[in-house]
N, C-alpha and C positions, 0 to 999 in steps of 0.2 A: 504494500500500500504506500510506503514511503516514496517509492519510485514514481508512482502515478500521481502523487499529490500536486505537483505543478500543473499537470494537465487538467485535473479535476478543478483546481482553483481557477484556472483559465476559463474553463467551460462555465463556471458559475459567475465569474467576473464580467465576461464580455456581454451577456444579455443585460445585466444590471447597468453596466456603463452605457450601453446603447439606449436603454430606457431613460437614464438620467440625462443623456444628451438630447433626446426628444423632449424631455421635460423642460430643459433650458430653452430649447427652440420655441416650443409652443406656449410655455408658461411665462417666459421673460422677453423673448425677442419679438414674437408675433401677437402677443396679447394686447388688445386695444386699451386696456386699463393702463398699461405702462406708457403707451404713446401719449396719453393725456397727462399722466403724472409727470413724465419726464420733459414735457414741453415747457413747464414752469421751472424757472431756475430755483435750485434748492440743493440740499445736501443729502438726498436720499441715496443710500449706498447702492441700492438696486439699480438706480439710474446711472450711477457711475460705472457699475459693473457692466450694465447693458451698453454703455458708450464705449468702454474699453474693448468689450467683446465685438462690438460692431466694427471698431477700427481693426482689430485682429482679423476679422472676416474680410473686410475690404482689402486689406493688404496681403491677405492669404498667409499670414504668419503661421497659423496652426498647421495648415496643410503642408507648407514648405518645411516646417520643422519635422513633421511626421515623415515626409519623403526623405529628408536628410538622414534621419535615424534609420529608416528602412534601407537606404543605400549603404550606410555604414555597417549595418548588421550583416550585409552580404560579404563584407571583407574581413570580418572578425571571426576567427575560427572557434569552434567548441561551444561551451556553455555561455561564454560571454556574448557571442553573436545571437544565441537563442534569447537571452535575457534582454538584449538590446532590441530584438524584434518584438518581444513582448512589450517593451517600453514604447516602441513606435506605434503600437496599437492604441495607447492611451490618448495621444492627440489625434490619431488617425480617424478614430470613430467619430469624435465630435466634429472634425473637419468634414467628414462625409455627410453628416447630418446638417451641419451649419453652412450650407450654401457653397462649399468649395469642393464639390464632388469630383471635378475633373482632375484635380491633382491628388486628392485624398485616395481615390480608388487605386492609383498606382502604388501609393504608400502601403495600403492595406494588402494588396496582392503580393508585393515584395516581402512584407513582414510575414504574411501567412505562408508564403513559400519557404521562408527561412525557418519558420516554426515547425513545419512538417518535414524538413530536410534532415 
């Protein structure tokens, strides 16, 4: 069982992370309530998080970070490359959900190929 623990943890983590990413997309980025609240100047931390996330989406920072890690994991041998591929999935899934699918899909495919290799 100790040998299969990382795979089991990965299979439990990925759907939860995907659900959390969709929660951020539909609960924070696309909800009409936040559009109205954030149009008024103020110090609501959710509006600041929404603004920073919007900038990250616009400049594709999340997707390029995931792609960079996915490319680097192909060059690192052994368990280090496997863990880096797992780490590339962390920004890759939200990048796929949050409007940068064109780049994020390559990151997820590369990281997934490294995980099964």
